[in-house]
C-alpha positions as CSV (number, residue, x, y, z in Angstrom):
1,M,-6.2,17.9,-20.9
2,T,-2.5,18.7,-21.1
3,P,-0.6,16.4,-23.5
4,P,1.9,14.2,-21.8
5,T,5.4,15.6,-21.6
6,E,8.6,14.2,-20.1
7,Q,8.3,16.7,-17.2
8,N,4.7,15.9,-16.2
9,G,5.4,12.2,-16.8
10,R,8.2,12.4,-14.2
11,E,6.0,14.3,-11.8
12,S,3.2,11.7,-12.2
13,G,5.7,8.9,-11.6
14,T,7.0,10.7,-8.4
15,L,3.4,11.1,-7.2
16,L,2.6,7.4,-7.8
17,R,5.8,6.3,-6.0
18,L,4.9,8.6,-3.0
19,L,1.3,7.2,-3.0
20,A,2.6,3.6,-3.1
21,D,4.9,4.3,-0.2
22,F,2.2,6.0,1.8
23,L,-0.3,3.2,1.2
24,G,2.3,0.5,1.8
25,H,3.3,1.9,5.2
26,V,-0.3,2.4,6.3
27,L,-1.2,-1.2,5.3
28,L,1.8,-2.7,7.2
29,R,1.0,-1.7,10.7
30,E,-1.2,0.2,13.1
31,L,-1.0,4.0,13.0
32,G,0.8,5.9,15.7
33,A,1.3,9.5,16.6
34,E,4.2,9.9,14.2
35,E,2.2,8.7,11.2
36,L,-0.7,10.9,12.1
37,A,1.5,13.9,12.3
38,F,2.8,13.1,8.9
39,M,-0.7,12.8,7.6
40,R,-1.6,16.2,9.0
41,S,1.0,17.9,7.0
42,S,-0.8,20.3,4.6
43,E,0.1,18.5,1.4
44,V,-0.7,15.0,2.7
45,A,-3.9,16.2,4.5
46,G,-5.2,17.7,1.2
47,V,-4.6,14.5,-0.7
48,L,-6.2,12.4,2.0
49,A,-9.2,14.7,2.0
50,E,-9.6,14.2,-1.7
51,L,-9.5,10.4,-1.1
52,G,-12.2,10.7,1.6
53,V,-9.9,10.1,4.5
54,E,-10.9,12.2,7.6
55,L,-8.3,12.9,10.2
56,P,-9.1,13.7,13.9
57,T,-8.7,17.0,15.6
58,L,-5.8,17.3,18.1
59,E,-8.3,16.8,21.0
60,E,-9.6,13.6,19.4
61,E,-6.2,12.2,18.5
62,A,-5.6,9.7,21.4
63,Q,-9.1,8.2,21.1
64,W,-8.9,8.2,17.3
65,L,-5.6,6.3,17.4
66,E,-6.9,3.8,19.9
67,E,-10.0,3.2,17.7
68,R,-7.8,2.9,14.5
69,G,-5.7,0.3,16.3
70,A,-8.8,-1.8,17.0
71,D,-10.0,-1.3,13.4
72,Y,-6.6,-2.4,12.1
73,H,-6.8,-5.6,14.1
74,D,-10.3,-6.3,13.1
75,L,-9.9,-5.5,9.4
76,F,-6.3,-6.6,8.6
77,L,-5.5,-9.4,11.0
78,R,-8.8,-11.4,11.0
79,P,-9.3,-14.2,8.5
80,E,-12.1,-12.4,6.5
81,A,-9.9,-9.8,4.9
82,G,-6.5,-10.2,6.3
83,P,-3.6,-10.6,6.7
84,L,-3.0,-9.1,3.3
85,V,-0.3,-11.6,2.3
86,Q,-0.3,-12.9,-1.3
87,S,0.8,-16.4,-0.5
88,L,-2.0,-16.8,2.1
89,W,-4.6,-15.6,-0.4
90,T,-3.3,-17.5,-3.4
91,Q,-1.9,-20.7,-1.8
92,G,-3.3,-20.7,1.7
93,R,0.1,-20.6,3.4
94,Y,3.0,-18.3,4.1
95,E,6.2,-18.5,2.1
96,G,4.5,-19.6,-1.1
97,D,5.5,-19.1,-4.7
98,A,4.8,-15.4,-4.5
99,T,7.3,-15.0,-1.7
100,V,10.0,-16.7,-3.7
101,R,9.3,-14.7,-6.8
102,V,9.1,-11.3,-5.0
103,R,12.5,-12.1,-3.4
104,Q,13.9,-12.9,-6.9
105,L,12.5,-9.6,-8.3
106,A,14.0,-7.6,-5.5
107,E,17.4,-9.3,-6.1
108,E,17.2,-8.7,-9.8
109,A,16.5,-5.0,-9.1
110,A,19.3,-4.9,-6.6
111,V,16.9,-3.9,-3.8
112,D,17.6,-5.3,-0.3
113,F,14.2,-6.7,0.5
114,Q,14.6,-9.1,3.3
115,P,12.0,-8.9,6.1
116,E,13.7,-5.9,7.7
117,A,13.5,-3.9,4.4
118,A,9.9,-5.0,4.1
119,C,9.2,-3.3,7.4
120,G,9.2,-6.6,9.3
121,A,6.3,-8.0,7.3
122,A,6.2,-10.9,4.8
123,V,7.9,-9.8,1.6
124,D,4.6,-10.7,-0.2
125,H,2.4,-8.6,2.1
126,L,0.5,-6.0,0.1
127,G,2.2,-3.1,1.9
128,S,5.6,-4.6,1.3
129,L,4.7,-5.1,-2.4
130,L,3.7,-1.5,-2.7
131,L,7.0,-0.4,-1.2
132,L,8.9,-2.7,-3.5
133,W,7.0,-1.4,-6.5
134,S,7.9,2.2,-5.5
135,K,11.6,1.3,-5.2
136,T,11.7,-0.3,-8.6
137,A,9.4,2.0,-10.6
138,D,12.3,4.2,-11.8
139,R,15.4,1.9,-11.4
140,A,13.9,-1.3,-12.9
141,P,10.6,-0.5,-14.6
142,E,10.3,-4.1,-16.1
143,I,10.3,-5.4,-12.5
144,A,7.9,-2.8,-11.3
145,N,5.6,-3.9,-14.2
146,E,5.8,-7.6,-13.1
147,I,5.0,-6.6,-9.5
148,A,2.0,-4.7,-10.7
149,K,0.7,-7.4,-13.0
150,S,1.5,-10.5,-10.9
151,H,1.7,-9.4,-7.3
152,L,-1.0,-6.8,-6.8
153,Q,-4.2,-7.8,-8.5
154,W,-5.0,-10.7,-6.0
155,A,-5.6,-8.0,-3.3
156,Q,-8.7,-6.6,-4.9
157,I,-11.0,-9.0,-3.1
158,P,-9.8,-8.4,0.5
159,L,-9.5,-4.6,-0.3
160,K,-13.1,-4.5,-1.4
161,T,-14.1,-6.3,1.8
162,I,-12.2,-3.8,3.9
163,A,-13.5,-0.8,1.9
164,A,-17.0,-1.9,2.6
165,A,-16.4,-1.4,6.3
166,G,-16.1,2.3,5.7
167,G,-14.2,4.7,7.9
168,F,-10.5,5.5,7.8
169,Y,-9.3,2.1,6.7
170,G,-12.2,1.7,4.3
171,A,-11.0,4.8,2.5
172,I,-7.4,3.5,2.5
173,A,-8.5,0.2,1.1
174,S,-10.6,1.8,-1.5
175,S,-7.7,4.1,-2.5
176,T,-5.3,1.2,-2.6
177,A,-7.7,-0.8,-4.8
178,S,-8.0,2.2,-7.2
179,F,-4.2,2.6,-7.2
180,I,-3.8,-1.0,-8.2
181,E,-6.1,-0.5,-11.1
182,L,-4.4,2.6,-12.5
183,P,-3.6,2.3,-16.2
184,E,0.0,3.4,-15.4
185,L,0.5,0.3,-13.4
186,N,-1.2,-2.0,-15.9
187,E,0.3,-1.1,-19.2
């Protein structure tokens, strides 16, 4: 194992931010052709293959996207596992204490994180939280730490339910659960 250096620490931080961005966007909405094209890029496709995420051939694309849309609805919008909104999971309602605190954290970090910046989702949606963590990891690490410790751990239960379903979103949920448990996020 190579001893940590400032250089590989920066590279690791960059990779973590990119992974958080990717997972955040995938969790926020159904996939479309644009997202699939991005996932097919050689670097991303290689990482996805390592995570156990299989992508369709060009011939299978339309059917695959349609099936993923149905999967997204079933796995992320139904009551068993979704929606992945912290206030719903911790307080049984939207706009709970988590929402208030996440807005405060974004403001303290000088990050515009109103619903538009959160990709139209609740600011305490898991995807939005991953995006906010990514935006604050370098500029405000103490805020990123609070996001990791106070605003991501609740998601383990729904992520494990989604992961158990298998397939594309099962692999994404499993990867997200693993990301949340990374020592770098929980120091």
